[in-house]
Each structure stands twice: as C-alpha cells, then as structure tokens.
C-alpha positions as CSV (number, residue, x, y, z in Angstrom):
1,M,120.0,124.4,169.5
2,V,117.0,122.2,168.6
3,L,119.2,119.1,168.1
4,I,121.3,119.8,171.3
5,H,118.1,120.0,173.4
6,L,116.8,116.8,171.8
7,L,120.0,114.9,172.5
8,A,119.7,115.9,176.1
9,L,116.2,114.5,176.1
10,V,117.4,111.3,174.5
11,A,119.9,110.9,177.3
12,F,117.3,111.5,180.0
13,T,114.5,109.3,178.6
14,G,116.9,106.6,177.5
15,D,118.2,106.0,181.1
16,T,116.1,103.1,182.2
17,N,117.5,103.2,185.7
18,H,116.3,106.8,186.3
19,P,113.6,106.9,189.0
20,A,111.3,108.8,186.8
21,N,111.4,106.0,184.3
22,A,111.1,103.1,186.7
23,N,107.3,102.9,186.4
24,A,106.9,104.3,182.9
25,N,104.8,102.3,180.5
26,P,106.9,100.2,178.2
27,V,107.3,101.5,174.6
28,P,106.3,98.8,172.1
29,R,109.1,97.8,169.7
30,A,108.7,98.3,165.9
31,P,110.7,97.0,163.0
32,A,114.2,98.5,163.1
33,M,113.9,100.1,159.6
34,K,111.1,100.9,157.1
35,F,111.2,102.1,153.5
36,A,108.5,103.4,151.2
37,G,109.1,104.7,147.7
38,D,106.6,106.4,145.4
39,A,106.9,107.0,141.6
40,G,104.4,108.2,139.0
41,F,104.7,109.4,135.4
42,V,102.3,110.9,132.9
43,S,103.0,111.7,129.3
44,T,100.6,113.0,126.6
45,G,101.2,113.7,122.9
46,G,99.2,115.0,120.0
47,N,97.4,118.3,120.5
48,T,99.2,118.7,123.9
49,S,102.6,117.5,124.9
50,V,103.0,117.2,128.7
51,Q,105.3,115.0,130.8
52,T,104.9,114.9,134.6
53,L,107.1,113.0,137.0
54,N,106.6,112.6,140.7
55,L,109.0,110.8,143.1
56,G,109.1,110.4,146.8
57,D,110.5,108.3,149.6
58,K,110.3,107.8,153.3
59,I,112.9,106.0,155.4
60,S,112.7,105.5,159.1
61,A,115.1,103.7,161.5
62,R,114.3,103.0,165.2
63,F,116.9,102.6,167.9
64,D,115.1,101.8,171.2
65,R,113.2,105.0,172.1
66,V,114.6,107.1,169.2
67,T,113.3,107.1,165.7
68,L,115.0,108.9,162.8
69,T,113.0,109.7,159.7
70,E,114.0,111.0,156.2
71,Q,111.2,112.1,153.8
72,F,111.6,113.5,150.3
73,G,109.2,114.4,147.5
74,M,109.4,116.1,144.1
75,V,107.1,116.9,141.2
76,N,108.5,118.1,137.8
77,G,106.3,118.9,134.8
78,R,107.4,119.8,131.2
79,S,105.5,120.9,128.2
80,K,107.1,121.3,124.7
81,G,110.5,121.2,126.2
82,E,109.9,123.8,128.9
83,T,109.6,123.2,132.6
84,I,106.1,124.2,133.7
85,A,106.1,122.9,137.3
86,S,108.9,122.2,139.7
87,S,108.5,121.5,143.4
88,W,111.0,119.9,145.9
89,A,110.6,119.2,149.6
90,G,112.7,117.2,152.1
91,T,112.5,116.6,155.8
92,L,114.8,115.1,158.5
93,R,113.0,114.3,161.8
94,T,114.0,112.8,165.2
95,D,111.3,111.4,167.5
96,V,111.9,110.4,171.2
97,A,109.3,108.3,172.9
98,I,108.8,109.2,176.5
99,D,105.8,107.0,177.1
100,R,103.7,104.5,175.1
101,D,101.7,107.2,173.3
102,I,103.6,110.5,174.0
103,G,106.9,111.7,172.5
104,L,109.0,114.6,171.6
105,Y,110.2,115.5,168.2
106,A,112.5,117.9,166.3
107,S,112.6,118.4,162.5
108,V,114.1,120.5,159.8
109,T,112.4,120.9,156.4
110,Y,113.7,122.3,153.1
111,E,111.2,123.4,150.4
112,R,111.7,124.9,146.9
113,N,108.8,125.7,144.5
114,T,109.9,128.2,141.9
115,F,106.4,128.3,140.3
116,A,104.9,129.6,143.5
117,G,107.7,132.2,143.7
118,L,109.6,130.3,146.5
119,A,113.3,130.0,145.9
120,S,113.9,128.3,149.3
121,R,112.3,127.8,152.7
122,V,114.0,126.2,155.7
123,G,111.9,125.5,158.8
124,T,112.9,123.9,162.1
125,V,110.3,122.7,164.6
126,T,110.5,121.3,168.1
127,G,107.4,119.9,169.8
128,V,105.3,117.2,171.4
129,S,103.3,114.4,169.7
130,A,100.6,112.2,171.2
131,Q,98.7,109.2,169.8
132,V,95.1,109.7,171.0
133,I,93.4,106.9,169.1
134,K,94.8,103.5,168.3
135,T,92.5,100.7,167.3
136,K,92.7,97.8,164.8
137,T,91.4,100.1,162.0
138,D,92.0,103.7,163.1
139,K,94.9,105.8,164.3
140,L,95.0,109.5,165.2
141,V,98.1,111.5,166.2
142,I,98.1,115.1,167.2
143,E,101.2,117.4,167.4
144,G,102.1,120.8,168.6
145,G,105.3,122.8,168.6
146,V,107.2,126.0,167.9
147,S,109.1,126.8,164.7
148,L,111.8,129.0,163.2
149,T,111.5,129.7,159.5
150,T,113.7,131.4,156.9
151,Q,112.7,131.8,153.3
152,D,113.6,133.6,150.1
153,G,111.5,134.4,147.1
154,T,112.5,134.1,143.4
155,A,111.9,137.8,142.6
156,A,115.1,139.9,142.5
157,G,115.7,141.9,145.7
158,T,113.2,139.8,147.7
159,V,114.2,139.6,151.3
160,D,112.1,137.7,153.8
161,P,113.2,138.0,157.4
162,D,113.4,135.0,159.7
163,F,110.3,134.6,161.9
164,L,109.2,132.6,164.9
165,G,106.0,130.6,164.5
166,G,104.0,127.6,165.7
167,R,102.9,124.3,164.4
168,A,99.7,122.3,165.1
169,A,99.1,119.1,163.2
170,T,97.0,115.9,163.0
171,A,97.5,112.7,161.2
172,F,94.6,110.2,160.8
173,S,94.6,106.8,159.1
174,H,91.8,104.3,158.6
175,Q,92.2,100.7,157.4
176,I,89.7,99.9,154.6
177,G,89.2,96.2,154.6
178,P,92.1,93.9,155.1
179,R,94.7,95.8,153.0
180,A,93.6,99.2,151.6
181,S,94.0,102.3,153.7
182,L,93.0,106.0,153.7
183,S,95.0,108.7,155.5
184,E,94.5,112.4,156.1
185,S,97.0,114.9,157.5
186,I,96.6,118.6,158.3
187,E,99.3,121.0,159.3
188,V,98.8,124.6,160.4
189,L,101.8,126.9,160.7
190,P,101.0,130.4,162.1
191,N,103.6,133.2,161.9
192,F,103.9,134.9,165.3
193,R,105.4,138.0,163.8
194,E,102.7,138.5,161.1
195,G,99.3,137.1,162.0
196,S,97.9,137.1,158.5
197,D,100.8,135.0,157.3
198,L,99.2,131.6,158.0
199,R,100.2,128.5,156.1
200,V,98.1,125.4,155.9
201,N,99.1,122.1,154.4
202,T,96.8,119.1,153.9
203,E,97.4,115.7,152.3
204,T,94.9,112.9,151.5
205,D,96.3,109.5,150.5
206,L,94.6,106.3,149.3
207,L,96.6,103.1,149.2
208,A,95.3,100.0,147.4
209,P,97.9,97.1,147.6
210,F,98.0,94.6,144.7
211,T,101.0,92.6,146.1
212,H,102.5,92.3,149.6
213,N,105.0,95.1,148.9
214,A,103.4,97.2,146.2
215,A,100.3,99.4,146.1
216,I,98.6,101.9,143.9
217,K,98.8,105.3,145.6
218,L,96.5,108.3,145.0
219,S,97.4,111.6,146.7
220,Y,95.8,115.0,146.8
221,V,97.8,117.9,148.4
222,I,96.8,121.4,149.2
223,H,99.2,124.2,150.1
224,Y,97.7,127.5,151.4
225,D,99.9,130.6,152.1
226,G,98.2,133.6,153.7
227,I,100.8,136.0,152.3
228,P,102.1,134.4,149.0
229,E,105.1,135.8,147.2
230,P,104.2,139.0,145.1
231,G,102.3,138.1,141.9
232,Y,101.4,134.5,143.0
233,L,98.2,132.9,144.2
234,S,97.7,131.8,147.8
235,T,96.6,128.2,147.1
236,D,98.3,125.4,145.2
237,R,96.6,122.0,144.6
238,L,98.4,118.9,143.5
239,F,96.9,115.5,142.5
240,T,99.3,112.6,141.9
241,S,98.9,108.9,141.2
242,G,101.5,106.2,141.0
243,I,103.0,103.1,142.6
244,Q,104.3,102.8,146.1
245,V,106.8,100.1,147.1
246,T,107.4,99.2,150.8
247,L,110.2,97.2,152.4
C-alpha cells in the first residue's frame, strides 16, 4: 500500500502541466547516480585473537523528481573461530520532491542482529521530509512519518505482534574546511501500541578525504531499544573505522 500511494504521488507531482505545479519552485538537478562504499577490517593475534569486518554501501539514482536509494551495512566479528558479533541491515527508499526543500518518502528496512536477540525486523515507513538549513557548510533535514513494524526474536517460541508506530528524524552535516565533513543523524521510533517500547538510533560520522574519491571514515552508532528481547541489554554501541570510496 505504501508503494501504491507513493506511485500516485509521483504521477501527480511529476505532471508539470498541472495547475498546482505551474508556479512551484524548480527542483535543482543532482547527479543521476551516486555510489559510496565502506570497508574496514581489524585483526589481532597473540594473547587475543579477534577479527572484525565491517562493510557498507549506499547507491542512489535520481530521475527528475524521484530519487531511489539502496543502503546496506554489516558487521561481523570472530574470536578463536567463533562468531561473537553479527549485525545486518538494509534499506530501500523512494523520495519524491514536491518543492525545492520539501518531499515525500517511503522506505522498507530489514534488520538482523542475533547477538541482540533479534532474528529479523522489517519496518515500512511513509512520511514527509524538509530541508530547513542549507548553506555552504551546513545542512539540516528533518523528517516525520508513520511506520508498520514486524519483528521476531531468536528465542524459541518468541512471537512479536506487528505494530503501528511513528518516526521522527534529523540529519545534520557540517563541512570542516575544504574537504572533511562531520555528520550526525538521530532517529526516534515510538511504538503506538506500547508506549515504553521506544527505539532510538544515532550515528556520528567523520570523513577525512585523502584523494578525490577516497576518505578515512570514523563512525559511532548507538541503538537503544526500550523493550529489548528477553535476556538482552537495551543499548548497543558500535565504533567502526575504515575507508570510504565514492563514485
């Protein structure tokens, strides 16, 4: 249903002859496609033996007012031949620009983190986004929407019913000097069925380019779950470092 509604919005907003769009502010064009890939690896030996691999990518393609985005990330850690950390997440998102700084979006996200007791979580969101600050060095985007989530825990017999929720998010980026940048995103996901089941995700990234298409990336992520799976903590923290390549 989310995608059907969005396609209808695309048809409406994409009609440049429609009277409502006759005086609309033009939407600036962006490169047709963008790609960013991240990779990092840590290996220790001797008194401890740990190997950690983190991979991620983000691909976006723009077609006039519509932007399609795919994003994926994974972290896998092993110690003495056994997996000690495993987290996977992927998102597909469609954005439709209805004005220069305002748009509609729909997304579906899949998550799996067995070491937080999460076998799978699928969330769909539909909402509105607005760019409220845009200068040479700073950008701030705020978003709001409604979500439908289904999830299952790893414990035998665990049944988590689907629930309706909301989404509020901000994304801020600041240009540090001519090339480096700092970004911060915050996402709040309330559960309308169970008020104490509040999830919060934050991510802080620092990019320091050393060539035109490559940069050192430091990332710090926090996941908070108001009602974690039985036997697990409510907060997970993850720090990764690696190389990002953009095309």
